[in-house]
N, C-alpha and C positions, 0 to 999 in steps of 0.2 A: 348194738346194731345187728341186724341179721346178715348172714352170708348168702341169703336167697333173694336178693333184691330184684332179680329178673322176673319173679313171679308177679303177675298182675295184681295191683293194689297193695302189695307188701311194702310197708313204709321203710324209709331209709334210716331215719334217726329216732323213731319211736320203738319201744320195746314190743316185740311179738314173741310168742312161743315158737320153738323150732318146728313144731307140727301140732295138729289137733286143737282141742278146745281149751280156751282160757277165759276166766272172768275175774272176779274181784282181786285186787292186790291184797296180800296178807303178810303178816309177820315182818313188816319193814323195820329193820334195826341196823344201826351202824356199829361196827366193831372192828378194831384193829385195821383201820384203813379201808374197810369194805362196806359198801351199802348193800345190804341183803334185800332182795325182793323175792318173797314167796307169793304164790298166786293160786287161785282155784284152777285146777287142771284135771282134764279127763284124757288120759293118754291113749284111749282106744278109738276115738272118733272126733269129728269136728262139730259135734253138738254136745250139749250138756249131758253129763252122765255121772256115775259114781265119782265123787270128788276126792282128789288128792291135793297135796301141796307141791306144785312145781317150784323150782328154785333157780335163781340167778344171782350173780354178784357183779358189782361195778366199783371202780375206784373214782369215777368222774361223773356218774349219773347219766352218761350218754352211751358208753360202750359197755356191753353186758356179756358176761361169760355164763353160758348155760351149764348148770350142774345137775346131777341126778335128782330124781324125785326125793323130796325130803320126808314126807309123811304119807303113809298108805292107809286105807281103810282097815278096820279090824273088827273084832266081835262087838265092840261098843258102837260101831257105825262108821259112816263116811266122815271125811275130814272137811268140815265147812270152814267159814272165814274166822279169822282171829288175828292175834298180834304176837310180837316177841319183844323181849327186853333183855338187857344185860343185868344179871343179878350181881352187881358189883360187890356187895357185902356177903354174898353167898348165904342169904337168908333162907334159901330153900335147902341148903345142905347138899346140893347136887354138884358143886364144884370139886375140882381135883387139882392137886399139885399147886395149891395157892392161887389158882386162876379162877375168875368168875365164870359160871356157866351162862350160856344163852338159854333162856326159858321161853318156850312157845306156849301160847294159851289159845285154844280153839274150841269151836263147837263141834260135837259129834252128833250125827244124825242117823238114827237107827231106822232104816227103811222098813224093816219088818214091823216095827212098832207103828209107823205111819200107816202102812197098808192094813194093819189090824184095827185101825180106827182109834188108837190111843192118842193121848195129848201130851205124853211125857217122853217123847222120842227125841228131844233135843236137850243137851246138857253140855257143861263146860269141862274140858279136860286140859291137861298140860303134858309137855314133853321137854326134854333138856338135851343140850349138846355141849361137849367138852373139846370139840375139835373145830372150832370156828364155824359151826353150823353145817359141817359136811355130813355128819351122821347124827341121828336123833334116837333117844330112848324115851318111850312113853312111861309116864309115872304109873307105878303099880296100883296106886290108890285112886285112879280115875273112876268116875268123874269127880272133880273137886267141887262142882256145884251141880247137884242133881236137880231135876225139874220136879220138885215136890208139889208145886202148885199147878202142875199140868197145864202150862201155858203153851199153846200150839206153836207159836213163833218165839223162840227163846234162844237167841243166838248172837254171834259175831262179837266176842269179847275184845275190848281194847284195854290194855293195862298200862299204867303209868306210875312212877314213883313219886309220891307226895312228900317232898323234902321237908316242908314245914311241919308236918305231922308224923314224919318217919313211918309211913305206911304205904303199902301198895293200894292203888285204887283201880278197880275194874268197872267199866261201863259196858253194858250190852243191851241189845234191843229185846223188848218183850211185847211184841205185837204192835201196840199203839203208844208205847212210852219207853223210856230208858231207865234201867235199874243201875244203882250205884252200890258197889260192894267194897269191902276193905280186907286186907290181910297183912300179916307180919312176915309170912314165909312163902307166899304163892301157892300154898297147899290148902290151908284152912281159911275159909272166907266167911265174912259176916255181912249180912244185908244192912245197908245204911239208909237208903231212901229211893224214891222214884221221882221221875220228872217227865212232863210233856203231854199228859192226856188232854190238858186244857189249852195247850199252846201249839202253834204251828199248823202245818198242813197235815191232813189225815185222809188223803184220798186213797191211800194204800197202806201196806205194811211197813213199819219202820225197820230199818236194817243198818248194819255196818256203822255204828257210831264211833266217834273219836272224841277225846276230851283232853284238854291241855291248857296250862297257863301260858299267857303271852303278854309281853310288855306292850303298852300303847306307844306307838311311834311318836317320838317327840319332833316338834318343829325344828328346823335348822337353827342352830345357835342357842337352843334351849338347854338350860342346865338344871340340875336337881335330880331327885330320886324319880325314876320312871314309875308310872302307874302300871299296875298289873291287873289283868282280867282273866277269866277263864272262858274258853270257847268250847261249845259242844257242836260237833258236826253230826248230822243225822240224815242218812239217806232214806229215801221213800220210794216205794214201787207199788202201783203207779202213783201219780199225783203232781208231776211237773206241769206247769201251766201249758206248755206246748205239747205235752203228751208223754206218757211213759215214766221212765225212771229219772229221778233228780235228787239233788242234795241241798238240804236247807241247813241253816246254822243258827245258834243262839249264843248270846254274850251275857255274862253275868259274873257272879262271885261264888266262891266255894269255901265253906268253913271246915272242910274235912269230913263233912257228913251230907250236907244239903247244897244243891246248886240253886241259886236264886238269881233270877234275871235282873239285869239293869233296868231301871224304870222305863226309860225310853224304848228299850228293846222289847219289854213286856207289852207295851202298847202296840208295837209293830207286828207282833205275832199272835194277837188275839183274834177270835172269831174266824179261825181258819186261815188267816193270813200267814205268809212265810217270807223269810229273807233267804234268797237263793245264792248259793256259792257260784253257780254257773247257769246261765240262761239258755245254753244250747241243749240239744237233745242227747249229747253223747259224752257226758262226764258223770260217772256213777260210782258209788261205793268207795270213793276216794278217802284215804287216811294219810297220816303223816308218819315220818320216820321217828323212831325212838332212839335216844342216846346219841343224837348229833352233838359233837363236842361243844362245850360252852364257848370255846375260842372261835367257833364258826357262828353260833348263835342263831341260825336260821330255823324256822319251822317249815320243813320241806314236805311237800304234798305230792301224791300221785293218784290218779283216778283210772278207772276202767273206761276205755273210749268206745262205749256202745250203749245200747238201750234194750231192756228186756222186751220191748214191743216187737223187735225184729232180730235180736242178737243171734238166734239159732239158725237164721236163714240168709244172712248176708252172703253175697256172691263171691266169697273167697274159696280157694280150692282145698289145699291140705292143711290149712290153719284157720283159726277164727279168733279175731279180736286183737286189738292193740291196747297199750296203755297210753294215757296222755303224756305230754312232756312233763317232766318234774317241774314243780312250781314252788315259789317261795310265798308263804302267807305272812302278811303283816296286818296289824290292827291299827286303824286310824280313827280319830275322833274329829268329826266335823260338826260344829255346833254342839248339840246334845246327843248326837248319834255315833255309836261305835259300829264300824263296818270293817269287814275283812277286805284286804286288797290282795290280788293274785297276780304274780309276775313270773315269767319264765326264769328258770335258774340261770345264773351267770355263766355256768359251764358251757351252755349252748353257744356262746359267742366264739368259742374256740373252733367251732365247726364252720364258721363263715369262710366262704371262698371269694369268688369274684364279687365286686361291688359296683353298683350303678346308682348315682344320686341325681336328684333334681332339687332345686331350691328357689324360693321366691318367684313362683310361676303361677300365673292365672290360668285356671282350668275351666273351660266352658263346654268343651266337647269331650271326645275320647282320646286318651293318650296311651299308646302301646308301649309299655315299659319293657316287655320282653324283646321287642325289636331293637330298642335302643340299648338294652343291656347286653344282648348277645348270648344269653344262656336261658335254659328252659325254666319255666315257672313251676314245674312239677314238684320240686323240692326247693323251697326258698323261704326267706324271711323278708317281710316288708314292714318298715317302720315309717309311719306317716304323721305329719302335723299339718292341719289345714283349718282355715276359717271360712265358713259359708258366708256369701254375700246375699243375705236375705233369709227369711225364716221358712221358705218353702223348698229350699234346695235339697236335692237328693244326691248324695255322693256314693258312687258304686265302685267297688273293686270286683273285677270279673275274671274268672279263670275259664278258659275254653280250649277246645281242640278242633282238629280239622273235620270232625264228624258233626260239628254243630252242637255238641254237648257243652253245658256251661254251669258254673256255680257262681252265685253272686253273694257278696257280703258288703255291708255299707252302713250309711247313716241317713235317716229320713228326717229332714228338718221340719216337715209339716207336723209330725207327731213326736219329735225329739226322742227318737228311738234308733237303736242299732238293729240290723236285721240280717238274717241268713236265708237264702233262697236256693234250695237244691232240687226244685221241681223239674228241671231240665238237665240234671247233672249226669245222666247216663242210665245205668240199669236201675229201674225202679220197680220192676215187676215182681220181685221176690217177696214184697210185703205191701199190703194196702195201707199200712200205717207209717211207711217210711217217709213219704214226701207228699203230705196232704195240704200243706200250708206254708206260708212264709213265717219263720220264727222271729220273735222280737225280744229285745231287752231294753228296758228304760235307761235313758242316759241320766246319770246322777250329777255329774259336774255342771256347774253354772258358768265355767270359763267359756269365752268365745271361741278359743282355739280348741279343736278336737284332736285327740291323739288316738291312733289306731295302730297297734302292734300285732302283726299277723304271722303265723307259722303255717305253711302248707307242706304236706308230706304225702304226695301221690294220691291219697284217698281221704285226706282230712284237712280241716282248717281249725285253728285255734286263735281266737281274738282276745287281746288284752287291751281294753280301751281306757283312756284317760288315766294312765299310770296304774292300771289294774283295778280300778273301781268297778268295772264291769268285765265279765268273761263270758265268751260263748264258744262252745266246742261242737263241731258237726262233722260227720263222716259222709262220704259219697263214693260212687263206684262208676266212673266213666269207663267206656269200653276200650279206650286207650288213654294214656296219661294226658292230662291237660298240659299244653305247651305254650299257651299265650296268656299273658296277664295284662289287663288294661285298667286304667282308672278313668272315671268320667263324672261329669256333673250334669244333672238334669234340673229343669225349672229354675235356672240361674247358674251362677258360677261360684267357684271357691278360690281363695288364695291359698296355694300350696306352699307353706313355709318350708317344708322339708319332706323328701321321700327318699329313703335309703332301701335299696333292694339288694339282698345278699343271696348268692348261691350257697346252698348248704352242701358241704362236702360229704361224701360217703365214707 
């Protein structure tokens, strides 16, 4: 959390930089009780500039300690996005005193090369740390993967240890596809294969991939060996259906060299179609933490809560951009379809303060939850379960303030979709692309009861619907904090089985 929560729009329980510009999360790794978060950072201004790696650590994924900048630009270029791992077996030889090193893998971007019209100005480099990530030494042999094919967009490496084949696997984006490479020592890399030119959305450049094995969630009471699949996350800018930056994903199998899509999933991502991780406008470049202990077992995710359509001009003052709340990813199979589910991490429950609840109540008009709860809705959590009485019912959660500004999120029964509407949410003048339409997400579940789990934090909303089957993330900029939260039903009524509203503690 920030110590500067009095700044307008500065979130309370989302990560923000202490000042200046931030974008993609980088180098996320867990080691000796600490979650490391590195991030794209420009320490001289609140707009994108020469990239560094900012750095913070947390023991609980909620409270963050800011640390000095980890990686600075050098003669090889700026420090673009990448990842970090614990080299447990010291395969790199960088370790000291019998302890494993942390190894960071990142793209370097040579601005002089780009300005000269070259196409080989991006390549992959590494650095290592022997003091729990506090200081870093760049490898003298950088770059470890030069851009010999002169691919213009050649970046954002994510590395994972492939236990079955005893090898390091690196994936990174190469303009319109993903490349797979392998190594035994993190220094010398061999090209394996490519994926994606014929699959998924291609409305823009592919960026910031992630690749990991994940067990398929078993039904309650099921026994036996869990099935495992591999998931490739692949960000895209632009190309999101609602506009700008978004993240698609793919599910399949990996034989140590080639990623092959599951047959049903292959059908779902042909002819330009995509499966989206988040349907909102403001969850981009997200990746997962490396080396989370097996005793924990979660696949933990974090995204950049903005969109390149307007990120450089959002109306914050001495800082720009926040991260999403950390999320747990699980893989479920319904029928023949494998789909990722996204849920807020359980650690956020510890931040709950005052609580107000409703149960078994018919809602046909507007109910003011803030008035009943007695605390502000600016930073709160809302967990709802309701059943519409009729197929045309619209159920709306509305945030508003005394100036008449408002943000709406809800469910439209007529189209069976969730929606976000920020077209009257406050300051819209900074970009013509910010609030041009209502954004929608299709409902996947066929259950009559609808679940909506929402997190509001001064200038953002995150929705996890139907147990995480659908996610939407959107930011907004009211001229003063929203203070009132209402729920309402239009074109009919709903049976509200449960509504739990929690104040979020600072």
